[in-house]
N, C-alpha and C positions, 0 to 999 in steps of 0.2 A: 504494500500500500504506500501511498505518497511517493510514487516513483520519481516524479519530477523533482521534488525537494531532495530526495536521496541522490539523484544524478547531479543536481547542482552542488550538493555538499561534496560528492566524490570528485567532481571536476575541480572544485576549489582546493582539494587536497592533492591534485595532480593525477588523479585516476581518470581514465577516459571512459566515462559512462555515457550511454546514449539510450534513447527510448526503445530502440528495437532489440536491446539485449535481453536475453532470458534472465529470469530471477537468479539462477545459479551463478551467472557471470557477475551480476551486481553484488551478490554476496561475496564472491571472491574479491572483487574490487574493495568492498567494505572491509574485509579482513586485512587486505594489504594497507588500507588507509588507517584503520584504527586498531588493528590487532585484536586482542581478546575483548576489547571494549566495543566491537562492532555491533553486538546485539542492541546496545543502547541507541544505535542510530537506525535500527530497522523497525518498521511498523508493519503490522499484519501478522499472518500466521506463517510460521516456519519451523522447521527442525532440520538441522544440517550438521555435517562434520567436515572439518578441514584438516588435512594432514600438512603439518609444517615440516617439510623435508630438512630444512636447515637446522631446526632445533630438535628434530626427531620427536615431535609432540603432536598428539591428536587433540583437536579442540572441537567440542560439540556444543550446540546451543538449541534451546527450545523457546518458542514464543511465549509472551507474557501470560496469555490465557490458556495455554496448553492445547490449542486447537489441533496442532499437528503432533502426533505421538512420536516419542523417541524411546525405544527399548534397547537394552543391552544385557549381555551376559559376560561376566569376568570369571574365567576358570583358569587359574594359574597364569601362564603367559598369554593365554588366548583371550582376545576381546572381540566379541561379535556384536554388531549393532544393526538396527533396522527400524523402519517405521511400522513394521508388521511383526507381531509375535510369531506367527507361523513360519516366517522366514528364518528366524533365529532357532526355532525348534527343529528345522531341517538339518542343522549342523549336528554331526554325530556326537560331539562332546556335550551337547546340551540335552539334559533329560527333561522329561515331562512331569517330574515329581512336583506335587502340589505344595503350595505355601499354605499351610493349615490356617494361619492367622488371617490371611487375605480371603480365603474361602469362607471362614467363619464370619468375617466382616460383611461379605457379600450376602450371606444367608440371613444375617441379623438386620442389616441396614440397607441392603440393595446396592451397595457399592463398597469398594475397598477404602478403608479410612486412611491408610498410609499411601500417600501419593508417590512414594519412592519404590513401592513394590508392586508385583503383579500376582496373579493366582499361581504362577510357577515359581518354585523355590530358587531356580537358577537365573531367572530373568528379572531384571530391575527396570525401572523407568526413570527417566530424567524428569524431575518436576517442572511445571511451568515456571518461567522467569529464571531458569537456572542454566548454568554452563557446566560442562564437564571437561576437564583436561587430564590427559594421560600421557605419561612419558615412561617408556620402557615397561617393566613389569610391576611398576608401583601401583598402589591402590588409586583408583580414579579420584581426583579432587573435584568435588561438586560445590559450587558456590552460587548464590543468588545474585543476579545482576541488576535487578530493579524491583521496586516495591511500589505498588499502586497507592497513591495517597489521595484521600478524599477529605481535605481539610478546608476547602473553600466552599462556602455556602453561596449558591447563586440566588440572588434576589432581584427581581424586577418590580417596577412600580405598577405595571399593567399586565393582566393575564395574556394579552395578545403578544407581548414581548417574549413570553415563554414559548409560545407556538412558533413565532418567527425564528427564534434562536434554534429551536429543535429542527425546523425545516432547513435552516442554513447548515447545521451540523449533519443532518441526514443527507442532504445533497452533496456535501463535501465528502462524506464517507462513501457514498456511491461512486462519485467521481474518482476517488482514490483507488477504487477497485477495478475501474474500467481501464482498458489499455487504449 
Protein backbone atom coordinates (compact mmCIF):
# COMPACT_ATOMS: atom_id res chain seq x y z
CA UNK A 1 0.00 0.00 0.00
CA UNK A 2 1.03 3.64 -0.43
CA UNK A 3 3.35 2.62 -3.27
CA UNK A 4 3.87 6.14 -4.56
CA UNK A 5 5.03 7.40 -1.18
CA UNK A 6 7.30 4.38 -0.74
CA UNK A 7 8.80 4.88 -4.21
CA UNK A 8 9.43 8.58 -3.44
CA UNK A 9 11.16 7.62 -0.16
CA UNK A 10 13.23 4.96 -1.92
CA UNK A 11 14.28 7.36 -4.67
CA UNK A 12 15.33 9.93 -2.06
CA UNK A 13 17.55 7.21 -0.51
CA UNK A 14 19.19 6.48 -3.89
CA UNK A 15 17.19 3.37 -4.70
CA UNK A 16 15.58 3.29 -8.14
CA UNK A 17 11.96 2.48 -7.42
CA UNK A 18 9.22 2.87 -10.02
CA UNK A 19 5.48 2.16 -10.23
CA UNK A 20 5.78 -0.87 -12.53
CA UNK A 21 7.99 -2.83 -10.11
CA UNK A 22 6.46 -5.83 -8.36
CA UNK A 23 6.14 -5.70 -4.59
CA UNK A 24 9.07 -8.06 -4.01
CA UNK A 25 11.45 -5.69 -5.82
CA UNK A 26 10.22 -2.74 -3.77
CA UNK A 27 10.81 -4.78 -0.61
CA UNK A 28 14.35 -5.57 -1.78
CA UNK A 29 14.93 -1.84 -2.40
CA UNK A 30 13.50 -1.04 1.04
CA UNK A 31 15.86 -3.56 2.65
CA UNK A 32 18.84 -2.00 0.86
CA UNK A 33 17.71 1.49 1.88
CA UNK A 34 16.82 0.90 5.55
CA UNK A 35 18.16 -2.54 6.43
CA UNK A 36 16.29 -4.26 9.22
CA UNK A 37 14.21 -1.12 9.82
CA UNK A 38 12.52 -1.55 6.42
CA UNK A 39 9.20 -2.86 7.85
CA UNK A 40 8.74 0.56 9.51
CA UNK A 41 8.50 2.03 6.00
CA UNK A 42 6.09 -0.54 4.53
CA UNK A 43 2.32 -0.22 4.65
CA UNK A 44 -0.12 -3.01 3.93
CA UNK A 45 0.02 -6.76 4.28
CA UNK A 46 3.30 -8.62 3.82
CA UNK A 47 5.43 -11.50 5.01
CA UNK A 48 8.90 -11.89 3.55
CA UNK A 49 12.41 -13.15 4.10
CA UNK A 50 15.65 -11.60 2.85
CA UNK A 51 18.97 -13.43 2.82
CA UNK A 52 21.86 -11.06 3.49
CA UNK A 53 24.74 -12.84 1.78
CA UNK A 54 27.39 -10.46 3.07
CA UNK A 55 26.41 -10.90 6.73
CA UNK A 56 25.21 -14.51 6.31
CA UNK A 57 21.98 -13.55 8.06
CA UNK A 58 18.32 -14.25 7.33
CA UNK A 59 15.89 -11.41 8.01
CA UNK A 60 12.14 -12.09 8.07
CA UNK A 61 9.22 -9.75 8.71
CA UNK A 62 5.45 -9.88 9.04
CA UNK A 63 2.94 -7.05 8.60
CA UNK A 64 1.48 -5.12 11.52
CA UNK A 65 -1.92 -6.81 11.52
CA UNK A 66 -0.70 -10.31 10.67
CA UNK A 67 -2.73 -10.56 7.48
CA UNK A 68 -0.02 -12.55 5.73
CA UNK A 69 1.11 -15.64 7.66
CA UNK A 70 4.74 -16.57 8.31
CA UNK A 71 5.42 -20.07 9.69
CA UNK A 72 8.76 -21.66 10.47
CA UNK A 73 10.40 -24.71 11.99
CA UNK A 74 13.81 -24.70 13.63
CA UNK A 75 15.22 -28.21 14.02
CA UNK A 76 18.92 -28.11 14.87
CA UNK A 77 20.75 -26.53 11.94
CA UNK A 78 17.62 -26.74 9.77
CA UNK A 79 15.40 -23.68 9.33
CA UNK A 80 12.31 -24.13 7.15
CA UNK A 81 9.83 -21.33 6.52
CA UNK A 82 6.75 -20.64 4.43
CA UNK A 83 3.44 -18.83 4.39
CA UNK A 84 1.77 -22.26 4.33
CA UNK A 85 1.99 -24.84 7.13
CA UNK A 86 1.40 -27.69 4.66
CA UNK A 87 4.59 -26.79 2.80
CA UNK A 88 6.61 -27.00 6.00
CA UNK A 89 5.05 -30.35 6.89
CA UNK A 90 6.30 -31.68 3.53
CA UNK A 91 9.89 -31.48 4.78
CA UNK A 92 10.93 -34.94 6.04
CA UNK A 93 12.48 -33.56 9.24
CA UNK A 94 9.28 -31.81 10.34
CA UNK A 95 6.79 -34.02 12.16
CA UNK A 96 3.04 -33.60 12.47
CA UNK A 97 3.20 -34.02 16.25
CA UNK A 98 0.50 -31.87 17.82
CA UNK A 99 1.06 -28.98 20.20
CA UNK A 100 -1.25 -30.02 23.03
CA UNK A 101 -1.59 -26.50 24.48
CA UNK A 102 -2.55 -24.99 21.13
CA UNK A 103 -5.10 -27.72 20.49
CA UNK A 104 -6.57 -27.23 23.97
CA UNK A 105 -6.80 -23.46 23.38
CA UNK A 106 -8.57 -24.05 20.09
CA UNK A 107 -11.06 -26.46 21.63
CA UNK A 108 -11.74 -24.17 24.60
CA UNK A 109 -11.70 -20.75 22.93
CA UNK A 110 -11.97 -21.33 19.18
CA UNK A 111 -8.42 -20.09 18.49
CA UNK A 112 -4.83 -20.48 19.71
CA UNK A 113 -4.12 -17.99 22.50
CA UNK A 114 -0.36 -17.98 21.87
CA UNK A 115 0.35 -16.00 18.69
CA UNK A 116 3.84 -17.55 18.45
CA UNK A 117 2.75 -21.18 18.19
CA UNK A 118 0.67 -23.37 15.89
CA UNK A 119 -1.20 -26.61 16.43
CA UNK A 120 2.01 -28.45 15.43
CA UNK A 121 4.75 -28.86 18.03
CA UNK A 122 7.60 -28.24 15.55
CA UNK A 123 6.07 -25.30 13.70
CA UNK A 124 6.05 -21.76 15.07
CA UNK A 125 4.63 -18.56 13.65
CA UNK A 126 6.08 -15.10 13.55
CA UNK A 127 3.64 -12.79 15.35
CA UNK A 128 2.25 -9.68 13.65
CA UNK A 129 4.51 -6.59 13.84
CA UNK A 130 7.57 -8.74 14.45
CA UNK A 131 10.83 -9.47 12.69
CA UNK A 132 12.99 -12.56 12.95
CA UNK A 133 16.72 -12.61 12.39
CA UNK A 134 18.80 -15.74 12.16
CA UNK A 135 22.52 -16.16 11.79
CA UNK A 136 24.10 -19.59 11.54
CA UNK A 137 22.74 -22.18 13.93
CA UNK A 138 21.75 -19.68 16.60
CA UNK A 139 18.27 -19.40 18.03
CA UNK A 140 16.12 -17.05 15.95
CA UNK A 141 15.93 -13.56 17.46
CA UNK A 142 12.37 -12.25 17.36
CA UNK A 143 11.61 -8.60 18.07
CA UNK A 144 8.64 -6.30 17.71
CA UNK A 145 9.19 -3.50 15.21
CA UNK A 146 6.12 -1.37 15.81
CA UNK A 147 3.26 -0.95 18.20
CA UNK A 148 -0.05 0.60 17.28
CA UNK A 149 -0.81 3.59 19.47
CA UNK A 150 -4.31 4.97 19.90
CA UNK A 151 -3.63 7.96 22.12
CA UNK A 152 -5.23 10.73 20.11
CA UNK A 153 -8.93 11.30 20.43
CA UNK A 154 -10.57 12.62 17.27
CA UNK A 155 -13.19 15.25 17.94
CA UNK A 156 -15.01 17.37 15.41
CA UNK A 157 -17.58 20.09 16.01
CA UNK A 158 -20.18 18.70 13.59
CA UNK A 159 -21.31 15.15 12.82
CA UNK A 160 -20.86 15.76 9.10
CA UNK A 161 -17.13 16.23 9.64
CA UNK A 162 -16.82 12.64 10.91
CA UNK A 163 -18.49 11.35 7.76
CA UNK A 164 -16.33 13.57 5.54
CA UNK A 165 -13.11 12.44 7.25
CA UNK A 166 -14.18 8.79 7.05
CA UNK A 167 -14.93 9.16 3.34
CA UNK A 168 -11.56 10.84 2.77
CA UNK A 169 -9.67 8.06 4.60
CA UNK A 170 -11.70 5.34 2.90
CA UNK A 171 -10.95 6.77 -0.56
CA UNK A 172 -7.26 7.08 0.36
CA UNK A 173 -7.17 3.45 1.57
CA UNK A 174 -8.79 2.21 -1.65
CA UNK A 175 -6.43 4.30 -3.77
CA UNK A 176 -3.41 2.93 -1.87
CA UNK A 177 -4.43 -0.59 -2.83
CA UNK A 178 -5.00 0.13 -6.52
CA UNK A 179 -2.16 -0.06 -9.00
